N, C-alpha and C positions, 0 to 999 in steps of 0.2 A: 356879632358874638360879644357877650358881655365879658368884661375883665374883672376878675375877682381881686379885691384889695389884698395887699400883703398883710398877713397876720403877724402881729408883734405882741409879745407878752412882756410887760414891765413888772419885774419882781422887786419888791422893796420891803424893808423892815417896817418902816413907818411912812405913811403917805403924808408928804409935806407939800408946801406950796410949789417948791421946785419940781416935785414929781408931777403935780397937776399941770404945771406949765409944759413939762416935757410931753405929757400925754396929749395936751391940746395941740402942740406943734406937730406931733406925729399924725394926729387925726386930720390936721389941715393938709397934710401931704397924702391924703386918701389912704391911710393905713388903718387897718382894723386892729384896735388896741384893747388889750385886756390888762387890768391891773390886779395883781395878786400878791400874796405874802410869801415869805421865804419857805413856807411849808410845801409849796408846789415842787420845791427842789428835792423832796424826799424820793422822787422818781426821776429817771432821765428825761430830759426835755423832749417834747413831741411837736411843738409848733415850729414853723419855719425859722423864726428868729426870737431869741430871748434877750432882752436888755435888762441886765441885773444891776440895780443901784446898790452900791456897796460903801460901807465905811472900811478903812484899812484892816481892822481886826476881823471883820466878817469876811473880807476878801480872802484872807489866808485860810480861814476855816472852809470856805466854799471851794477854794483851790484844791485842798486835800480831798474833798468829796468828789471833785470832778475827775480826779485821777482814775477812779473806778469807772466813771461814766465813759471815759475815753476808750475803754476796752470794749464798749458795746457799739451797736450800729445806731449811731445818733442820726436823727432826722431833722436836726435843728442846728442853727448857728447860735453861738453864745457870745454876747458882748458884755463886758464889764464896764460900768461907769463908776470910777473910784473917786470919791470925794475926799479932798484933803489928804491924798495919798502921796507916797514917794515913788520915784522911778523903780525902786526895789519892789514895791507892792504891785506895780504894773507887770514887772518881770515874773513875779510869782504866778500871776494868773496866766500869762502867755505860756510859761513853762508847763503849767498844769494842763493846757489844752484849750484855753479860751481862743476864739477866733480873732478877737480884737479887744483892746482896752482903750477906753476914752477917758482921759483925766478931766475932772471938773475943775473950773468952769469950762464949758464948751458951747459952741454955737449949735442951734437946732439944725441948721443946714448941714453942718459937718456930720452930726450924728445920723441924719437921714441918709447922707451919702455912704456912710460906713455900713448902715443897715442894708442898703441896697447892694453894696459890694459883697457882704457876707451872704446875702440871699442868693446872689448869682453863683457864688462858689458852691453853696449847698446844692443848688439845682442844676449845676453845669452838666450838660450832655454833650459828649464829644464823639468818640468813635461810634460807627453805625451799630456795632454789636455790643457797645458798652464796655469794651475792653481795649487796653493798650498793652503792647508787649515790647520788651527790649531785653535781650540777653536772658538772664534767669528770672526776670520780673514779669509778672502778668498783673495788671491793675484792673480791677473790676470797678468801673466808675459808678455803677448803680448801687452795688452792694457795699461800696466803700471798703473794699478788701484788697490786700496785696498778697499775691501768691508767690512764694519763693521756696525752692527745695521741698515742695510738697507741704509747706506750712502756710497757714492762713493768718494774716496779720490784719486786724481791724484798725481803721484809720479815722481820725476826726476829719472834719471837712477841710480844715486848712492843711493838715498833713497830706490829705489826698491831693489838694491843689498843687502843693509843692512837688510831690512825687510825679504827678501828671506832667508838669512842665519839664522836669528833669528827664523823664522818659521821652517826651516829645522832642527834646533836644538831641537825643540819641548819642550821648557821649560828649557833646559839645558843652564846655563849661558855661554856666550862667552866673552872672554877677549877682550880688545881693540886690542891687537896684533893679535888675531885670526880673528877679524872682518876686520882688515887691510889686512891680507893675503887672506881671503875668498872673501870679497866684493870689495876691491880695485884691487885684482887680481895679484899683484906683490909684494911679500914680501921683495924684495931687494930694492924697491924704497923708498926714504926718504919722507914718508908721516907721519906726526906726529899724536900722539894720539888725539890731539886737533881736527883733522878732523873728527874722530869718534864722539867726543862729540858734534860737531856742527851739524852733521847729526841727531844724536839722539834728540837733542834739536828741530830741525825742525820737526821731525816726531811727537814728543809729542805735538807740537803746532797744528799739523794737526789732530791728533786723537781725537775722541769724548771723550775718556777717556785716559788722558795722562799717567795714571798709568798702562796702558796695557804693556808698556815697563818699566820693573823694573830695578833699579840699584842694583846690588848685591855687597855689600861693599867688597873691596879688590879683586874682581873677574872681574866683567864686567857688561853685560846687558843680559836680557832674556825677553821673552814674559811671562807675568804674568800667572802662572799656576792656580791661584785661579779663574781666569776668563775663563780659557780654559776648556770647558766641552766636 
């Protein structure tokens, strides 16, 4: 059986030598790479993984646009590569719903590992019927939807991964480190605890009852057992 290469789209404003080196490195890793301009972002992404090369000013503009994408059923992971950006620029993208942000300069090996980790999250298949349940929550893994109180909440791939792990823990608190390892998928990648906090914040804003996700002081987060019947 043949193995299809992972498709990656690199979105850039201007194709530079660094962009060309990036594409060459990804292709050496047996990835099918397409390079396109920012106009492709006028529609929600459809390829498995988008790697978006950004300058800080464009990063903030794209983050605002991605807020509307996050309410749709995305079939792709989205990684931002921020050149000469600050930690605040990275946090803007993570808060907007990006799956990962890689500050430049970076190693090609690190970016490849992050791409594969995002791809695993996007394509994760768990429960046999594609659903996980705990208390009031039913998580549709294939449709990337969370059902609570008769309401349907659309999730980005990283939001789905975090909710998935919290539901699987069935009320047991998970630390930020555990969530990074389980939801982000690569414990050796340099993703900060702040990324977890940003996803939890987004989820609480979407939930009809924000306290469904509890903060356990000095431990981490859990699904509220008082609501889980």
